[in-house]
C-alpha positions as CSV (number, residue, x, y, z in Angstrom):
1,M,10.2,-3.0,21.7
2,T,9.0,-5.8,19.5
3,T,11.6,-8.1,17.8
4,L,9.5,-8.3,14.6
5,L,10.9,-6.3,11.6
6,R,7.4,-5.4,10.5
7,E,4.3,-5.9,12.5
8,H,0.8,-6.4,11.0
9,A,-1.4,-3.4,11.2
10,E,-3.6,-5.0,13.9
11,Q,-0.4,-5.6,16.0
12,Q,1.3,-2.2,15.5
13,Y,-1.9,-0.2,16.2
14,A,-3.5,-2.6,18.7
15,D,-3.9,0.1,21.3
16,E,-5.7,2.5,18.9
17,L,-8.0,-0.2,17.7
18,Q,-8.8,-1.2,21.3
19,A,-9.5,2.4,22.3
20,L,-11.7,3.0,19.3
21,A,-13.7,-0.2,20.1
22,A,-14.2,1.0,23.7
23,H,-15.7,4.3,22.6
24,D,-17.5,3.0,19.5
25,E,-21.3,3.0,20.2
26,R,-22.4,3.3,16.5
27,Q,-24.0,0.4,14.6
28,R,-21.6,-2.2,13.2
29,P,-22.2,-4.4,10.2
30,P,-22.3,-8.1,11.0
31,R,-19.0,-9.4,12.4
32,W,-17.2,-6.0,12.1
33,R,-14.9,-5.1,15.0
34,L,-15.7,-1.4,14.5
35,S,-18.4,0.7,13.0
36,P,-17.8,2.3,9.6
37,W,-17.4,5.7,11.5
38,A,-14.7,4.2,13.7
39,V,-12.9,2.5,10.8
40,A,-12.8,5.9,9.0
41,T,-11.4,7.5,12.2
42,Y,-8.7,4.8,12.4
43,L,-7.7,5.4,8.8
44,L,-7.8,9.2,8.8
45,G,-7.0,10.0,12.5
46,G,-8.8,11.9,15.2
47,Q,-9.2,12.5,18.9
48,L,-11.3,10.3,21.2
49,P,-13.3,11.7,24.2
50,D,-10.8,10.3,26.7
51,G,-8.0,12.2,24.9
52,T,-6.6,9.3,23.0
53,T,-5.0,10.4,19.7
54,I,-5.6,8.2,16.7
55,T,-2.8,8.7,14.2
56,P,-3.7,9.1,10.5
57,K,-2.8,6.1,8.4
58,Y,-3.9,7.8,5.2
59,I,-3.5,11.4,4.3
60,G,-5.9,12.4,1.5
61,S,-9.5,12.7,0.6
62,R,-11.9,11.6,3.4
63,R,-14.7,10.9,0.9
64,L,-12.5,8.3,-0.9
65,I,-11.9,6.4,2.3
66,E,-15.6,6.7,3.3
67,T,-16.6,5.3,-0.1
68,A,-14.2,2.4,0.3
69,I,-15.5,1.6,3.8
70,A,-19.1,1.8,2.7
71,T,-18.4,-0.6,-0.2
72,L,-17.1,-3.2,2.3
73,A,-20.4,-3.0,4.1
74,T,-22.3,-4.0,0.9
75,D,-22.1,-7.2,-1.2
76,R,-19.7,-5.7,-3.7
77,G,-15.9,-6.2,-3.6
78,L,-13.6,-3.2,-3.3
79,L,-11.0,-2.5,-6.0
80,L,-8.3,0.0,-5.2
81,I,-6.6,1.4,-8.3
82,G,-3.7,3.9,-8.5
83,L,-0.2,4.5,-9.6
84,P,2.6,2.7,-7.8
85,G,3.2,4.2,-4.4
86,T,-0.3,5.7,-3.8
87,A,-0.8,3.5,-0.7
88,K,-3.2,1.0,-2.1
89,S,-1.7,-2.0,-0.2
90,W,-1.3,0.2,2.9
91,V,-5.0,1.3,2.8
92,A,-6.1,-2.3,2.1
93,E,-4.2,-3.7,5.0
94,H,-5.5,-1.1,7.5
95,L,-9.1,-1.5,6.3
96,A,-8.8,-5.3,6.9
97,A,-7.2,-4.7,10.3
98,A,-9.9,-2.3,11.4
99,V,-12.9,-4.3,10.0
100,S,-11.8,-7.9,10.8
101,G,-8.9,-7.5,13.3
102,D,-6.9,-9.6,10.8
103,S,-5.1,-8.3,7.8
104,T,-3.3,-11.6,7.0
105,M,-5.9,-13.2,4.7
106,L,-3.7,-12.2,1.7
107,V,-3.1,-13.6,-1.8
108,Q,-0.2,-11.9,-3.6
109,G,-0.8,-11.7,-7.3
110,T,1.9,-12.6,-9.7
111,A,2.2,-14.0,-13.2
112,G,2.6,-17.4,-11.5
113,T,-0.4,-17.2,-9.2
114,S,-2.5,-20.3,-9.8
115,E,-6.2,-21.0,-9.3
116,E,-5.3,-23.1,-6.2
117,S,-4.0,-19.9,-4.6
118,I,-7.3,-18.3,-5.0
119,R,-9.6,-21.3,-4.3
120,Y,-8.0,-24.2,-2.5
121,G,-5.3,-26.9,-2.9
122,W,-4.8,-30.4,-1.7
123,N,-2.7,-32.2,0.9
124,Y,-1.5,-34.9,-1.5
125,A,-0.3,-37.3,1.2
126,R,-3.9,-37.4,2.5
127,L,-5.4,-37.3,-0.9
128,L,-3.4,-40.4,-1.9
129,A,-4.1,-42.2,1.4
130,D,-7.8,-41.5,1.8
131,G,-9.0,-40.0,-1.4
132,P,-10.8,-36.6,-1.7
133,S,-12.1,-35.4,1.6
134,A,-12.6,-32.1,3.5
135,A,-9.6,-33.0,5.7
136,A,-7.4,-33.2,2.6
137,I,-8.2,-29.7,1.4
138,V,-5.6,-26.9,2.0
139,A,-7.7,-23.8,2.3
140,S,-6.6,-20.6,0.6
141,P,-6.6,-17.3,2.5
142,L,-9.8,-16.5,0.5
143,M,-11.5,-19.7,1.6
144,R,-10.6,-19.1,5.2
145,A,-11.9,-15.5,5.0
146,M,-15.2,-16.8,3.7
147,Q,-15.4,-19.4,6.5
148,E,-14.5,-16.9,9.2
149,G,-16.4,-13.9,7.9
150,K,-13.4,-11.7,7.4
151,I,-11.9,-9.4,4.8
152,A,-9.6,-11.1,2.2
153,R,-7.0,-9.2,0.2
154,V,-5.7,-9.9,-3.3
155,E,-2.7,-7.8,-4.2
156,E,-1.8,-6.8,-7.8
157,L,-4.9,-8.3,-9.3
158,T,-3.9,-7.4,-12.9
159,R,-0.7,-9.4,-12.5
160,I,-2.7,-12.6,-12.2
161,P,-3.5,-14.5,-15.5
162,A,-7.0,-13.7,-16.8
163,E,-8.3,-17.3,-16.4
164,V,-7.3,-17.3,-12.7
165,Q,-8.8,-13.9,-12.1
166,D,-12.2,-15.2,-13.3
167,S,-12.2,-17.8,-10.5
168,L,-13.2,-14.8,-8.3
169,I,-16.5,-14.2,-10.2
170,T,-18.6,-16.9,-8.5
171,I,-17.1,-16.0,-5.1
172,L,-18.0,-12.3,-5.6
173,S,-21.4,-12.8,-7.1
174,E,-22.8,-15.9,-5.4
175,K,-20.6,-15.7,-2.2
176,T,-19.9,-19.4,-2.6
177,L,-16.8,-21.4,-3.4
178,P,-17.8,-24.7,-5.1
179,I,-15.7,-27.8,-4.3
180,P,-16.7,-30.1,-7.2
181,E,-14.4,-33.0,-6.1
182,L,-16.6,-33.3,-3.0
183,G,-19.9,-32.3,-4.4
184,S,-20.1,-29.5,-1.9
185,E,-19.3,-25.8,-1.4
186,V,-18.2,-23.2,1.1
187,Q,-20.7,-20.4,1.7
188,A,-19.4,-17.1,2.9
189,V,-20.2,-16.1,6.5
190,K,-21.5,-12.6,7.1
191,G,-18.6,-10.2,7.4
192,F,-16.7,-11.6,4.4
193,N,-15.6,-9.3,1.6
194,L,-12.7,-8.8,-0.7
195,I,-10.3,-6.0,-1.3
196,A,-8.2,-6.1,-4.4
197,T,-5.5,-3.7,-5.6
198,A,-4.4,-3.0,-9.1
199,N,-1.6,-0.8,-10.6
200,D,-2.4,1.8,-13.2
201,R,1.0,1.0,-14.8
202,D,-0.2,-2.6,-15.4
203,R,-3.0,-1.8,-17.8
204,G,-2.8,-4.1,-20.7
205,V,-0.9,-6.8,-18.7
206,N,-3.9,-8.9,-17.8
207,E,-7.0,-6.8,-18.2
208,L,-10.0,-7.5,-16.0
209,S,-12.9,-9.1,-17.7
210,S,-16.1,-7.0,-17.8
211,A,-17.8,-9.6,-15.7
212,L,-15.2,-9.3,-13.0
213,K,-15.1,-5.5,-13.1
214,R,-18.9,-5.4,-12.6
215,R,-18.5,-7.2,-9.3
216,F,-16.1,-4.6,-7.8
217,N,-16.7,-1.0,-6.7
218,T,-13.6,0.8,-7.9
219,V,-11.9,3.5,-5.9
220,V,-9.0,5.4,-7.5
221,L,-6.3,6.5,-5.0
222,P,-4.6,9.6,-6.5
223,L,-1.1,11.0,-6.0
224,P,-0.9,13.6,-3.2
225,D,-2.6,16.8,-4.2
226,S,0.1,19.2,-3.0
227,L,3.7,19.4,-2.0
228,E,2.8,20.0,1.6
229,Q,0.5,16.9,1.7
230,E,3.2,14.7,0.2
231,V,5.8,16.1,2.6
232,E,3.5,15.3,5.5
233,I,3.0,11.7,4.3
234,V,6.8,11.1,3.9
235,Q,7.6,12.7,7.3
236,Q,5.0,10.6,9.1
237,R,6.0,7.3,7.5
238,V,9.8,8.0,7.9
239,T,9.3,8.7,11.6
240,S,7.3,5.4,12.0
241,L,9.8,3.3,10.1
242,G,12.7,4.9,11.8
243,R,11.3,3.8,15.2
244,A,10.6,0.2,13.9
245,L,14.1,-0.1,12.4
246,E,15.7,1.4,15.5
247,L,17.8,3.8,13.4
248,P,20.2,5.8,15.5
249,G,20.8,9.5,14.8
250,E,18.6,12.5,14.4
251,P,15.2,12.7,12.8
252,P,15.5,14.0,9.2
253,A,15.2,17.8,8.8
254,L,11.9,18.8,7.3
255,E,13.7,20.9,4.7
256,E,15.6,17.8,3.5
257,I,12.4,15.9,3.0
258,R,10.9,18.9,1.2
259,R,13.8,18.9,-1.3
260,I,13.4,15.2,-2.1
261,V,9.6,15.4,-2.5
262,T,10.0,18.5,-4.7
263,I,12.5,16.7,-7.0
264,F,10.2,13.7,-7.3
265,R,7.1,15.8,-8.0
266,E,8.8,17.9,-10.6
267,L,10.3,15.0,-12.5
268,R,7.0,13.1,-12.3
269,A,5.2,16.1,-13.8
270,G,7.9,16.9,-16.4
271,M,7.8,20.6,-15.2
272,T,9.2,22.7,-12.4
273,A,6.9,23.8,-9.6
274,D,6.7,27.3,-11.0
275,S,5.7,25.9,-14.4
276,R,8.5,27.8,-16.1
277,T,10.8,25.0,-17.1
278,S,9.9,21.8,-19.0
279,L,11.7,18.7,-17.9
280,K,12.4,15.2,-19.3
281,S,10.6,12.6,-17.0
282,P,12.6,9.5,-16.1
283,S,11.1,6.0,-16.7
284,G,10.5,5.3,-13.0
285,T,7.4,6.1,-11.1
286,L,9.1,8.3,-8.5
287,S,6.3,7.6,-6.1
288,T,5.7,8.8,-2.6
289,A,6.8,5.3,-1.4
290,E,10.1,5.7,-3.2
291,A,10.6,9.1,-1.6
292,I,10.1,7.5,1.8
293,S,12.7,4.9,0.9
294,V,15.2,7.5,-0.2
295,V,14.8,9.4,3.2
296,N,15.1,6.1,5.2
297,S,18.2,4.9,3.3
298,G,19.8,8.4,3.7
299,M,19.1,8.2,7.4
300,A,20.8,4.8,7.6
301,L,23.9,6.3,5.8
302,A,23.9,9.3,8.1
303,A,23.5,7.2,11.3
304,H,26.1,4.5,10.5
305,F,28.6,6.3,8.4
306,G,28.1,10.0,9.3
307,D,27.4,12.1,12.3
308,G,23.7,11.1,12.5
309,A,22.4,14.2,10.8
310,L,20.9,13.7,7.3
311,R,22.9,15.8,4.8
312,A,23.0,16.4,1.1
313,G,25.7,13.7,0.6
314,D,23.6,11.1,2.3
315,V,20.5,12.0,0.2
316,A,22.4,12.2,-3.1
317,A,23.8,8.7,-2.7
318,V,20.3,7.2,-2.7
319,L,18.5,9.7,-4.8
320,V,20.6,9.0,-7.9
321,G,19.8,5.3,-7.7
322,A,16.1,6.1,-7.2
323,V,15.9,8.3,-10.3
324,I,18.2,6.5,-12.7
325,K,16.5,3.1,-13.5
326,D,17.4,3.2,-17.2
327,P,21.2,4.0,-17.4
328,V,20.8,5.8,-20.7
329,Q,17.5,7.5,-20.9
330,D,17.2,8.3,-17.2
331,R,20.7,9.5,-16.9
332,V,20.1,12.1,-19.6
333,A,17.0,13.4,-17.8
334,W,18.7,13.5,-14.4
335,L,21.8,15.4,-15.6
336,E,19.6,17.9,-17.4
337,Y,17.5,18.4,-14.2
338,L,20.7,18.9,-12.2
339,E,22.1,21.5,-14.5
340,T,18.9,23.5,-15.3
341,V,17.1,23.3,-11.9
342,V,19.2,22.0,-8.9
343,K,22.3,24.1,-9.8
344,E,20.3,27.3,-10.1
345,R,18.0,26.9,-7.1
346,E,18.8,28.9,-4.1
347,G,20.0,26.9,-1.1
348,W,20.5,23.7,-3.2
349,K,24.2,24.1,-4.0
350,D,25.2,21.4,-1.5
351,L,22.8,18.9,-3.1
352,Y,24.0,19.8,-6.6
353,R,27.7,19.2,-5.7
354,A,26.9,15.9,-4.0
355,C,24.9,14.7,-7.0
356,R,27.4,15.8,-9.6
357,E,30.1,13.9,-7.8
358,L,28.1,10.7,-8.1
359,A,26.8,11.4,-11.6
């Protein structure tokens, strides 16, 4: 068992990537570790001729993943857009791991991300001692990806100030990174490309310029289509995280996961699953990722302070905090949902009582 709290994708799924490479006889783009077909199999799951099972990393539309992979084989960058919790970062990490064998060429976008984070910085001790030189440059992850022919990632692109975003234009269009201080440039090696992610909720924060948008092929990752699909995603990720965190106790019952996912889907939609009752929607996103967090936290409570079995009381303790982000507006929406839906739903009395105690 590894001592790392969270392994990179290429570490955690090294056996699957190795098995795919051994059976992959299809054409590979320059410097790709796997063919596009094998990358899709790695993301979506499948069975190899020797019986090796490739676990699905993404549960959803195959065509979306194929489009994303095909984009990376061209000269256009890939922009993954979606609501929070739609697996944008997860997909980007696994794409980089499968294509390059390295998902660590990462720039995390924030309001404080500077142009140096995108381009390069300087070792000021060397700069003062010897003046501008190649040895004094501190390469950004993006510069290293260009030099090594790998996939770079930029998370939360719309969080980055607009003037910093635009430093990507030359890199994406010309595949070069000018270094004016040295009168030179870094030219991208074959295999280089860029995956950026952006959040639908961040529209209007730092809008992408039309020039930058044109240099990306955009793929929108939607929320799970159905209750069953979302339950499957939550169950799979909870099982994986439970092993990584070495949580004692029993795996969560499928019915408990189904209840959590149902609550999240109904509150997101502002309507019950049978479309008979309109609901107030809380201010939070109530994403699939948050549902996974609720189940995991409930499992930790059950394991360390209960009998190991996930019960309504364990779920309620975390569920209330996940739903109520605004103590006034969200509390009203949650209490209304408890009284009009949870209280009246067959088989949910235990959850109603546990939530009412906390509310």
